[in-house]
C-alpha positions in Angstrom: 29.7 -22.0 -15.4 28.6 -19.5 -17.8 28.4 -15.8 -17.6 25.5 -15.4 -20.0 23.0 -13.6 -18.9 19.0 -15.2 -19.0 17.2 -15.0 -21.8 13.8 -15.3 -22.6 10.7 -16.7 -25.1 7.3 -17.0 -25.0 5.1 -19.7 -26.5 1.1 -19.0 -27.5 -1.3 -22.4 -27.6 -5.0 -21.4 -28.8 -8.1 -22.7 -27.7 -10.0 -23.1 -30.0 -13.2 -20.5 -29.4 -16.9 -21.5 -29.2 -19.4 -20.5 -32.1 -19.5 -16.4 -32.3 -23.6 -16.0 -31.4 -25.2 -13.6 -33.7 -24.9 -10.5 -31.1 -21.1 -11.0 -31.0 -20.8 -11.2 -34.9 -20.9 -7.5 -35.8 -18.5 -6.9 -33.3 -16.4 -9.5 -34.4 -16.8 -8.1 -37.8 -15.4 -4.6 -36.8 -12.6 -5.5 -34.6 -9.7 -7.1 -36.1 -8.5 -8.3 -32.8 -11.1 -10.1 -31.8 -11.3 -11.9 -34.5 -10.6 -16.0 -34.4 -8.0 -17.8 -35.7 -7.2 -21.6 -36.1 -4.2 -22.5 -33.3 -1.3 -21.6 -34.0 2.0 -22.8 -34.4 4.5 -22.4 -31.1 6.1 -19.2 -31.9 9.6 -18.0 -30.3 10.3 -14.5 -29.0 13.3 -12.8 -28.2 13.5 -10.3 -25.1 13.9 -7.2 -27.2 10.9 -8.7 -29.6 8.4 -8.6 -26.4 8.8 -4.8 -25.2 6.3 -3.2 -27.7 7.7 -0.2 -29.7 6.4 3.1 -28.4 3.8 4.2 -31.1 4.9 6.6 -33.7 3.1 10.1 -33.1 1.5 12.0 -35.6 3.5 15.0 -36.1 1.2 18.9 -36.6 2.2 21.7 -38.9 4.0 23.5 -36.0 7.3 23.7 -35.4 6.9 23.3 -31.3 8.7 21.8 -28.5 5.9 18.9 -28.5 6.8 17.3 -31.8 10.8 17.3 -31.5 11.4 18.2 -27.7 13.9 21.4 -28.5 13.6 24.9 -28.0 16.4 26.0 -29.4 16.4 28.6 -31.6 18.2 27.0 -34.2 14.7 25.5 -35.0 12.7 28.6 -35.7 12.0 30.1 -39.1 13.5 32.8 -40.2 10.4 34.8 -39.0 10.5 33.3 -36.2 14.0 34.3 -35.4 13.4 37.2 -36.3 10.5 37.7 -33.4 12.4 36.6 -31.3 15.5 38.8 -31.6 13.0 41.9 -31.7 11.5 40.7 -28.3 15.2 40.1 -27.0 15.5 43.9 -27.7 12.1 44.7 -26.1 13.2 42.8 -23.0 16.6 44.7 -22.9 15.0 48.1 -23.1 12.7 47.3 -20.3 15.1 46.4 -17.9 17.5 49.0 -18.9 14.3 51.5 -18.1 13.6 49.2 -14.8 9.8 48.4 -16.1 10.3 45.2 -15.4 10.9 45.5 -11.6 7.7 45.8 -9.8 6.5 45.4 -5.9 4.0 44.5 -3.8 2.7 47.6 -3.1 2.5 49.7 -6.7 2.4 53.2 -4.3 6.3 52.2 -3.3 8.8 53.4 -5.9 10.8 50.9 -7.4 13.6 53.3 -7.7 14.5 53.2 -4.3 14.2 49.0 -3.9 15.8 47.8 -6.8 19.7 47.8 -7.3 20.9 48.7 -11.6 22.5 45.3 -11.3 19.7 43.1 -10.4 18.9 40.6 -12.5 15.3 40.0 -13.8 14.4 36.4 -13.4 11.4 33.8 -13.9 12.0 30.5 -12.9 15.0 30.8 -11.6 16.4 32.3 -14.7 18.2 35.3 -15.2 16.5 37.0 -18.7 19.1 37.6 -21.2 22.2 36.4 -19.5 22.7 33.3 -20.9 20.9 31.0 -23.8 18.7 29.8 -21.3 16.9 32.8 -21.5 15.9 32.2 -25.5 14.1 29.2 -24.3 11.8 31.0 -22.2 11.7 33.8 -24.5 10.0 31.5 -27.1 7.6 30.0 -24.7 6.1 33.4 -24.9 6.4 33.5 -28.3 4.3 30.9 -29.3 1.7 31.4 -26.6 1.1 34.4 -28.8 1.8 33.0 -32.3 5.0 35.4 -32.5 3.4 38.0 -32.2 5.9 40.3 -30.8 4.0 43.1 -28.9 1.5 40.3 -27.4 4.9 38.2 -26.5 6.2 41.2 -24.5 3.1 42.3 -23.0 2.3 38.2 -21.6 5.6 38.3 -20.1 5.6 41.9 -18.6 2.5 40.8 -17.2 3.4 37.7 -15.4 6.6 38.9 -13.9 3.9 42.0 -12.6 1.8 39.0 -11.8 4.8 36.8 -9.9 6.0 39.9 -7.9 2.5 40.6 -6.3 1.4 36.8 -6.0 5.3 36.8 -3.8 6.1 33.9 -6.2 9.6 33.4 -5.2 8.8 33.6 -1.4 6.0 30.9 -2.0 8.3 28.4 -3.2 9.9 28.1 0.3 6.6 28.2 2.2 5.3 24.7 3.9 1.7 24.6 3.1 1.5 20.8 3.9 1.1 17.4 2.3 -2.8 17.2 2.6 -2.8 16.7 -1.1 0.1 15.0 -2.3 -1.9 12.1 -3.6 -4.3 14.4 -5.8 -1.2 15.8 -7.6 2.1 14.3 -7.8 5.1 13.9 -10.4 6.5 10.4 -10.9 8.4 9.2 -14.0 9.1 10.1 -17.2 6.9 9.6 -20.2 9.1 7.7 -23.3 10.4 11.2 -25.1 11.7 11.8 -21.3 9.5 14.5 -20.0 8.6 14.6 -16.4 5.3 13.4 -15.5 2.1 14.7 -13.7 -0.6 12.9 -12.5 -3.9 14.6 -11.2 -6.0 12.7 -9.5 -9.3 14.5 -9.0 -10.7 11.5 -7.5 -9.5 11.8 -4.2 -11.9 14.6 -3.6 -14.3 12.0 -3.7 -12.9 12.2 0.4 -15.5 14.3 1.7 -13.2 15.2 4.5 -10.3 16.2 2.2 -13.1 18.6 -0.2 -14.3 20.6 3.4 -11.1 20.9 4.0 -10.0 22.2 0.6 -13.0 24.0 -1.0 -15.3 24.9 2.3 -14.1 28.8 2.3 -12.8 31.0 0.0 -9.2 30.9 2.6 -9.6 27.2 1.9 -9.5 27.7 -2.0 -6.9 30.8 -1.5 -4.9 28.4 0.2 -5.7 25.2 -2.5 -4.5 28.0 -5.7 -1.2 28.9 -3.2 -0.7 24.8 -2.9 -1.6 24.1 -6.7 0.6 27.1 -7.5 4.0 26.3 -5.4 3.9 22.6 -7.0 4.3 23.5 -10.0 6.6 26.1 -9.5 8.9 23.5 -8.2 8.2 21.5 -11.0 9.2 23.8 -13.3 12.7 24.5 -11.8 13.5 21.1 -11.8 13.2 21.3 -15.9 16.3 21.8 -18.4 16.1 25.0 -19.9 19.1 24.5 -21.7 18.4 24.6 -26.2 17.3 20.8 -26.9 16.6 20.3 -22.9 13.3 19.0 -21.3 11.1 21.8 -20.5 8.3 20.8 -20.5 5.9 18.5 -18.4 3.3 15.3 -19.7 0.1 16.0 -17.7 -2.2 13.2 -17.3 -5.8 13.8 -15.3 -7.5 10.8 -13.7 -11.0 11.6 -13.6 -12.1 8.2 -12.0 -14.6 8.6 -9.5 -14.0 13.1 -9.8 -16.7 15.0 -8.7 -19.1 16.2 -11.1 -19.8 19.5 -12.6 -22.6 20.1 -9.6 -19.5 20.6 -6.8 -19.4 24.3 -7.3 -16.4 25.0 -5.2 -14.1 22.7 -6.8 -15.2 24.0 -10.4 -14.4 27.9 -9.2 -11.1 26.7 -7.8 -10.7 24.8 -11.2 -11.3 27.8 -13.2 -9.3 30.3 -11.1 -6.1 28.1 -11.5 -6.4 27.0 -14.7 -6.8 31.1 -16.0 -3.7 31.8 -13.7 -1.9 29.0 -15.6 -3.0 30.4 -18.8 -1.7 33.4 -18.4 1.4 33.1 -16.9 2.7 29.8 -17.6 3.4 29.4 -21.4 3.8 26.3 -23.3 4.7 24.0 -20.5 2.4 20.9 -21.3 3.9 18.5 -23.8 0.6 16.1 -23.9 -2.5 16.3 -21.9 -4.1 12.9 -21.3 -7.3 12.2 -19.9 -8.3 8.8 -18.4 -11.0 6.8 -16.8 -12.9 9.6 -18.9 -16.6 9.7 -17.8 -19.5 10.4 -20.9 -20.3 13.6 -19.5 -16.7 15.0 -20.1 -16.5 13.8 -23.6 -19.8 15.2 -24.3 -18.7 18.5 -22.8 -15.1 18.0 -24.9 -17.3 17.4 -28.1 -19.2 20.5 -27.5 -16.1 23.0 -27.3 -13.4 20.8 -29.6 -14.9 23.4 -32.3 -13.8 26.6 -30.5 -10.3 25.3 -29.9 -6.9 25.5 -32.5 -5.9 22.3 -34.1 -2.8 22.8 -32.1 -4.5 23.0 -28.7 -6.3 19.8 -29.7 -3.2 17.9 -30.7 -2.2 18.2 -27.0 -5.4 16.2 -25.7 -5.9 12.7 -25.4 -8.8 11.3 -23.9 -9.1 7.4 -22.5 -12.2 5.4 -21.5 -11.5 3.6 -18.5 -11.3 0.5 -20.2 -8.9 2.1 -22.4 -6.8 3.9 -20.3 -3.6 1.1 -19.5 -3.1 0.7 -23.7 -3.3 4.8 -23.8 -1.0 5.0 -21.0 1.4 2.7 -22.4 1.7 4.3 -25.5 3.5 7.5 -24.3 4.8 5.8 -20.8 6.6 3.1 -20.4 5.5 0.1 -17.6 8.2 0.7 -15.6 7.3 4.3 -15.3 3.3 3.9 -14.8 2.3 4.0 -10.8 0.7 0.1 -10.0 -2.9 2.3 -9.3 -2.8 3.2 -13.2 -1.9 -1.0 -14.4 2.0 -0.5 -14.3 4.8 -1.6 -12.7 5.9 1.4 -10.8 5.6 2.3 -6.9 5.1 6.0 -6.3 7.4 7.5 -3.9 5.1 8.2 -0.7 4.9 4.1 -0.6 7.2 2.7 2.5 7.9 -0.2 0.8 11.5 -1.6 -0.3 11.1 -2.5 -4.0 13.1 -5.0 -5.9 12.7 -3.0 -8.9 13.0 0.3 -10.1 12.3 2.7 -12.9 15.5 1.5 -14.2 14.9 -1.7 -14.7 12.5 -2.5 -18.0 9.6 -3.9 -18.7 8.2 -6.8 -21.1 5.0 -6.2 -22.6 3.3 -9.5 -23.9 -0.3 -9.4 -25.4 -2.0 -12.6 -24.5 -5.1 -13.1 -27.2 -7.9 -14.2 -26.0 -8.5 -18.2 -24.6 -5.1 -18.7 -25.3 -2.6 -20.2 -23.2 0.7 -17.6 -22.8 4.3 -19.0 -21.5 7.2 -17.2 -21.2 11.0 -18.8 -21.1 13.4 -17.4 -18.6 16.9 -19.2 -19.8 19.0 -19.1 -16.7 23.2 -19.4 -17.4 24.2 -19.0 -13.8 23.5 -20.0 -10.5 21.8 -17.6 -8.6 18.4 -15.8 -7.4 16.1 -15.1 -10.1 13.6 -12.6 -8.7 10.6 -11.6 -10.8 7.4 -9.6 -11.0 4.5 -9.3 -13.4 0.9 -8.3 -14.0 -1.6 -9.3 -16.0 -3.7 -5.4 -16.5 -7.4 -6.5 -15.2 -6.2 -10.2 -14.6 -9.2 -12.9 -15.1 -6.2 -15.2 -16.0 -4.9 -18.3 -14.2 -0.9 -17.9 -13.3 1.4 -20.5 -13.0 5.4 -20.6 -12.8 7.8 -23.9 -12.7 10.9 -24.9 -13.2 12.7 -27.5 -15.4 16.8 -28.2 -15.0 18.6 -29.2 -17.8 19.3 -32.7 -16.4 18.3 -34.3 -18.7 16.2 -36.2 -16.1 12.5 -34.5 -17.1 11.3 -33.7 -14.3 9.8 -30.0 -13.5 9.9 -27.8 -9.7 6.2 -26.6 -9.3 7.0 -22.9 -7.7 3.5 -21.6 -8.1 0.4 -24.0 -9.0 -2.0 -22.7 -11.6 -3.9 -20.1 -9.7 -6.9 -18.4 -11.2 -6.4 -14.1 -11.0 -9.2 -12.3 -10.6 -9.5 -8.6 -10.8 -9.9 -7.9 -7.1 -6.5 -9.5 -6.2 -3.3 -8.0 -5.7 -2.4 -6.3 -9.1 1.2 -7.2 -9.0 3.0 -10.6 -7.9 6.2 -10.5 -6.9 8.8 -14.2 -6.5 12.2 -15.8 -6.1 13.5 -18.7 -6.8 17.3 -19.6 -5.7 18.8 -21.5 -8.6 21.6 -24.5 -8.1 20.8 -26.0 -11.7 21.3 -24.7 -14.9 17.5 -24.4 -17.0 14.7 -22.6 -18.0 11.9 -20.7 -15.6 8.3 -21.1 -17.1 5.8 -18.4 -16.7 2.5 -19.3 -17.9 -0.8 -17.2 -18.5 -3.4 -19.0 -19.2 -6.8 -16.5 -20.9 -9.9 -17.7 -21.4 -11.6 -14.4 -22.0 -12.9 -13.6 -25.1 -10.7 -10.3 -24.6 -6.9 -9.8 -25.2 -4.8 -8.9 -21.9 -1.7 -7.3 -21.2 1.0 -9.5 -19.5 3.8 -7.1 -17.7 6.8 -8.8 -16.2 10.5 -8.5 -15.7 13.2 -9.8 -13.8 16.4 -10.1 -12.2 19.5 -12.1 -11.6 21.2 -11.8 -8.2 24.4 -14.3 -8.1 25.1 -16.8 -5.6 28.3 -16.1 -3.6 31.1 -18.3 -4.5 
C-alpha cells in the first residue's frame, strides 16, 4: 500500500453558448471574462495551481505598517528616526516630571497617588521600557505625519482620556454578549492581520436596535462595549518590531440602517471620533462589503477631502463583488461561511471536520462549462471533503472510480441542481477500500463565471 497523499486534477468541458443577443453584445466586447471561446481541450492542473495566489497589493509612497507589516524603527528614514528620538526624549521628561500621571478626578493631587516607580502603560505596554514602546510611539508619529510636538500632545491627550474613561478597568467589565454578532474577530488575512467583522445589518432587528440606542444611557453602554472590544483585541497584537500590530477591518453594509437612523448615526460618529483621537494606526485595511449605492455616492463626495494615504486603506465591494474582493485579501479557509468562505465562526455549536489550518483550493468555473476535480487516492481510508460554489446556480455530482480495471464507477451523489437558497456548504465522506479516484463535477449552465471552493482530508483506516 502506497503512503503517497491524494492528489487532485481538474477537467474542463465547454458547452457552446447560444448566439449573443444585441443586448449582451456590448457586455461581451467590454468584459473579457464574458467572452466566449471554442470548446477547449481537457486540462490537468495540480493542487498548488488550483489555489489562487494573493494578488500583489499596490504600494503607496509611504513607509507604513500597512505596506510592509513592519513597525521596526529600522524602517524609518533618517528624519523619521530623529523624530522618534525627540519624541522619546519628551516622553522621558514627562514621565520624570509626572506629567503623564492623571486621575479620574482632576482636583486630586497626583503626587499623593502615584509611586515614583509606577510605570506609565498603554495597551498593557510600559512606555520606554523595551522595544515595543518604539512601535507604539511610531503609531502616534505616523498619525501626526512625524510632527513631534503634535504627536506628543496626541499621546498625552490619549493617556488623559484613558484615565478619565477608566480603560484598564473597562477591559475587565462584564457588558454582556448581546452584540457578539455585530462585531467579532475571526481568522487572519493573507498577511497575518487579525480580521474584525462589523455587521451593521444586525441592527435591522428592532429589539436589538432599541436595546442598544434607545436612550443616552444605552448609547453610552454601546460606546463602552465598542471600546472594550477594541481594547481586548489590541492587547492580543504583537507590538515587537516586525510583529503584527494592526487589524484588518471588514464592514458589512448589507441591510444596514440608512442615514435616517439618528441614534445609530450619533453613536457611530462619537465612537469614530474617539477611535481617531485615541487609537492611531491600528487599521491595516478597511474593506466595505455589500455596499449600497447611496454609500458609494457619499464616499464619492467625501473622497476629494481625504489624503491619498487614507484612501489607500479603503476598499469597496458591491454585493456581486463581495466574495471576489474578500478572497483577494483573506484566504477562503479564514472567511466565514456567511461571506462565501468555508470557515465556521466561533459562536457556532457545531463540531466541524475542518479548521482554518486546512487550506482551501479555489477553481474558477467558466460560463457554460463543466468542471471536474479529480482526487487521486493512494491508500485505504475514509475520504472527507467539503465544497461550495459561491451563489450556486450549478449542478453538483460526485462519483468514485476504482483502479481495478473493471471500468465501473460508484455513484456517491447524483447530479443535483443547487439553488442560491440551498445550504451554502456540502460535506461528504466516503470509505475507500479500493484505490482509485474521486470525481467532483460542477456543471455551470449560466452565463456567469463561478467560484468553486473545496478541500479534503484523509483519515487512514485502522490496520
